[in-house]
NUTI-57312 format. One record per residue (C-alpha): residue in three letters; x, z, y. Coordinates in steps of 0.5 Angstrom, whole numbers, plus 2048, in hexadecimal, padded with zeros to 3 digits. Last residue first. Layout:
N
alaXZY...
This chain:
429
ala8C68ED80Cgly8CD8EC808pro8D08E880Dgly8CF8ED813arg8C88ED817asn8C88EC81Eala8C88E581Fser8C38E5819gly8BD8E681Dala8BA8DF81Cala8BC8DC815leu8C28D9814leu8C48D1815lys8CA8CE812trp8D18CB815asn8D88CB812ala8DE8CA816pro8E58C7816leu8E98C881Chis8EC8C181Eval8F18C3824ile8F28BF82Bgly8EB8BE82Earg8E68B982Easn8DE8BA82Dglu8DA8B5829met8E08B6824gln8DC8BA81Easp8DA8B481Aval8E18B181Bval8E58B7818gln8E18B7812leu8E18AF811asn8E98AF811gly8EC8AE818his8F38AB819ile8F98AE81Dasn8FE8AA820phe9058AB821thr90B8AA827tyr9128AC827ala9178AE82Ctyr9128AF831ser9178B4835val91E8B4832ser9228BB833asp9298BC830ile92D8C2831val92A8C6836pro92D8CC838gly92E8D3835ser92B8D9832val92B8D682Bglu92D8CF82Darg9288CA82Eala9248C482Bval91E8C082Eala91A8BB82Basp9148B882Eile90F8B6829trp9098B182Btyr9028B1829gln8FC8AB829gly8F58AD826pro8F18B0821leu8F08B8822leu8F68BD820asn8F58C1819ile8FC8C0817asn8FC8C3810asp9038C480Eile9098C2812arg9108C080Fcys9168C0813gln91C8BD811leu9238BC815val9278B7813ala92F8B7814asp9358B5817gly93B8BA817gln93C8C2816leu9358C4818gly9328CB817leu92B8CB814ala92C8D1810ser92E8D5817arg9278D381Aala9238D4814ser9218DC815met91F8DA81Dpro91A8D581Bval91B8CE81Casp9168CC822ile90F8C8822tyr90C8C9829ser9058C7829val9008C382Dval9048C2833thr8FF8BE838ser9018B883Bala8FA8B583Bpro8FD8B0835asp8FE8B6831val9058BA830val9088BD82Aarg90F8C082Bleu9148C0826ser9198C6827phe9208C7824arg9248CE826tyr92B8CE824ser9308D181Flys9378CF81Dval9388C9821pro93E8C581Fglu9408BF824ser93D8B8825val9378B8820ser9338B2820leu92C8B581Eala9268B181Aile9208B581Aarg91B8B4814phe9148B6815glu90F8B880Fval9088B880Fser9028BC80Casp8FB8B980Dgly8F58BD811thr8F38B7816ser8F68B0813phe8FD8AD813gly9018A9817thr9078A5818ile90A8A6811val9118A580Dasp9108A6806gly9128AD803ser90D8AC7FDval9098B37FDval90B8B6804asp90A8AF808his90F8AE80Dmet9108AE814thr9178AB818ile91B8AE81Darg9218AA81Fthr9288AC823val9278B3825arg92D8B5828phe9338BA827ala9378BE82Bgly9358BA831thr9348BF836gly92D8BE838glu9288B983Barg9268B283Aleu9268AB83Easp92E8AB83Fala92F8AC838ser92C8A5836leu9258A6833val9248A682Basp9258A1826lys91F89E823gly91A8A081Eala9168A4823ile91A8A5829val9148A582Ethr9178A5835ser91389F837lys90D8A1835asp90789D833met9028A182Fser9008A3836arg8FC89D837leu8F889E831phe8F78A6833tyr8F48A383Aala8F089E837asn8EC8A3832leu8EC8A8838ile8E98A383Dasp8E38A1838asp8E18A8837pro8E18A983Ethr8DC8A383Egly8DF89C841thr8E5899844ala8EB897842ala8F3895844ile8F189584Carg8F889384Fgly8FD897853asp90189984Dhis8FC89B848ile8F589D84Btyr8EF89F847ile8E889F84Aala8E38A4848arg8DB8A5847glu8D68AA847cys8DC8AF849leu8DD8B784Aarg8DE8BA843glu8E18B483File8E58B2845ser8E98B8844tyr8EC8B683Dpro8EF8B0840asn8F48B5844his8F88B1849thr8F28B284Eval8EE8AF853phe8E68B1854ile8E28AC859ile8DB8B085Athr8D58AD85Dval8D08B285Fgly8C98B185Dser8C78B885Basn8C98B8854ser8D08B6856leu8D08BC85Bglu8CD8C1856asp8D38BF851met8D88BF856arg8D68C6857asn8D68C8850leu8DD8C5850cys8DF8C9856lys8DD8CF853lys8E18CE84Dgln8E78CD850phe8E68D3854asn8E58D784Eval8EC8D484Basp8F08D5851gly8F28D0856val8F68C9856ser8F48C4850leu8ED8C3854val8F18BF859glu8F38B9855asp8F08B485Bile8E98B585Dleu8E68B0861leu8DF8B3863ile8D98AE865asp8D38B0869ala8D68B686Casp8D18BC86Dval8D68C1870asn8D68C686Aval8DA8C2864ala8E08C0869val8E08C786Dser8E18CB866phe8E68C6864gly8EB8C686Aleu8EA8CE86Aarg8EB8CF863ala8F18CA862gln8F48CD868met8F48D4864gly8F78D185Eser8FD8CE862ser8FE8D5865tyr8FC8D786Cgln9008DA871trp9018D3875val8F98D3875pro8F88D887Alys8F48DF879asp8ED8DF87Aleu8EB8DC873trp8F08E1870gln8EB8E7871gly8E78E486Bleu8E98DE868asp8E38DD864ala8E38D5865phe8DC8D5863asp8D98DA867glu8DD8D886Eval8DB8D186Dval8D38D386Dpro8D58D8872ile8D88D3876lys8D28CD876glu8CE8D087Cglu8D48D0880met8D68C987Egln8CF8C7881arg8D08CA887ser8D78C7888thr8D58C0887phe8D68BD881gly8DA8B6880met8DE8B787Aile8E48B887Eala8E08BD882gly8DF8C187Bleu8E68C1879leu8E88C4880lys8E28C987File8E48CB878asn8EB8CB87Bglu8E98D1880arg8E78D587Agly8ED8D4876thr8F18D687Cleu8F58D1880asp8FD8D0880arg8FD8CC87Ahis8F88C787Cile8F48C4876gly8F28BD876ala8F58BB870ala8F98C286Dleu8F68C1866glu8F78BA866ile8F28B4864met8EC8B8865pro8E98B3869phe8E28B486Cleu8DD8AE86Earg8D78AD872gly8D48A786Fser8D58A086Dval8DC89D86Chis8DE89686Bleu8E5894869arg8E888D86Agly8EE88A867tyr8F5889869thr8FB88D86Cala8F689386Cpro8F6898871ser8F88A0870val8F48A6873gly8ED8A2872ala8EA8A786Cile8EA8A1868leu8F189F869lys8F38A6868leu8EF8A6861leu8F38A085Fthr8FA8A3861ser8F88A985Dlys8F68A5856gly8FC8A0857ala8FF8A1850gly9058A6852asn9038AC84Elys8FF8A9848gly8F88A7849val8F18A984Aile8EB8A784Fgly8E58AA84Dleu8DE8A8851ser8D88AC852glu8D28A8854gly8CD8AB85Alys8CE8A485Elys8D189F85Aval8D889E859glu8DB897859phe8E1894856ser8E788F857ile8EF890857asp8F388A858ser8FA88E858leu8FC89585Aala90289885Ctrp90589085Cpro90C88E85Cgly90B88985Dtyr90B88185Eala90A87F857ala904883857arg90187F85Casp900878858ser8FE87385Dval90587185Fasp90686B85Barg90C86885Dgly90D862862arg914864864leu91186686Barg90C86A867asp91286E863phe91587086Agln90F87286Darg90D877866arg915879866leu91487B86Etyr90E87F86Dpro910883867arg91688586Bleu912886871pro90D88B86Emet910891871gly90E89786Dtyr908898869arg904892865lys8FD893864trp8F888E861val8F088E861glu8EC88985Ethr8E688C860val8E4893860ala8DD895861ile8DB89D862ala8D48A0863cys8D089A861asp8C989B861ser8C9898868asn8CA89A86Fgly8D0899873lys8D789B874thr8DD896875ile8E4896873ser8E9890874ala8EE88C870asn8F1885872arg8F2886879ser8F788C877met8F5893879
């Protein structure tokens, strides 16, 4: 721990306070020497950002006791680094961290778990790390055992466990050992659906009982289910704070800036894409189906036409071509393929433009991307470009009226009241 960073524990309404925290990995000698050299030359050296690279830059926030805070950001944004600083397993370069209460970090699945010990022995080990006596943990083992539902595997060494079983073991200890603060990093993405539901329900119970929860994820939709407040981290800095809805909007807005988007521009260079190169996607545009004009967005339920310009280096008689629609949470919404019956009819002899019309697109409003993938029939990839095009879907009044809860697809629905007892009668009753 540097002299400019500290972790303290005390009694207050604040469970966690992070104040002006900066974190740099690796040997800091080169940035230090640059700073000292600039100081000798009389230059201003007060701007720490000029002496990076920084994993985290000027991070400040507080978490009250009993609050559920979500931290969202893309992979590499600095989320896990921040959690490690709060847990005390990694020191800050600058800044102060204040932690009040017994803390259990679920930062990595295998953190604190000894592979050569059995699941039952690991429960005792994790309890000892938390500060519980052997007798106290003996009393808690039945509860943990019931929650983990590992059966006979609980008495087998952990090296025989799958990653999902390790998640069950670690999470079961975390949510049943009376921790004041839980740090959870993406672990809910591991394990079967039923266990995930059990974990979510247990976290709701803990939150309602006053346990402080910090939940880190790269999927912004997850924070709606678990968190009262959230922080969006982008490139090691706090880009936005607010309600989960505020953070979702900020995440989507920031996600519009894709360095790989080629809408209206030349495509990426050959070394940044995959495929044999028999033909290449050089441009994608979106058009109004009536006027043919180029558009960048449309409303839910509209029809649109995509035109994909292809540069052909050698004739291709038959091929598979797909547009993959992806939302900001990296969820693949749909694959749009050239049907098998049309593959030969769309054979390429020279440069051409492939047209794809999609009718009645019932996706909810938001920002979406298209990946373009071309393959030989039963053969290798010809061309593949991720985030090749981006477009916006706007909401009409009918859609906005039904958007209290988020999702992906708009399903039009009509509502009315029926008389009591109508549930068991047919439509004509």
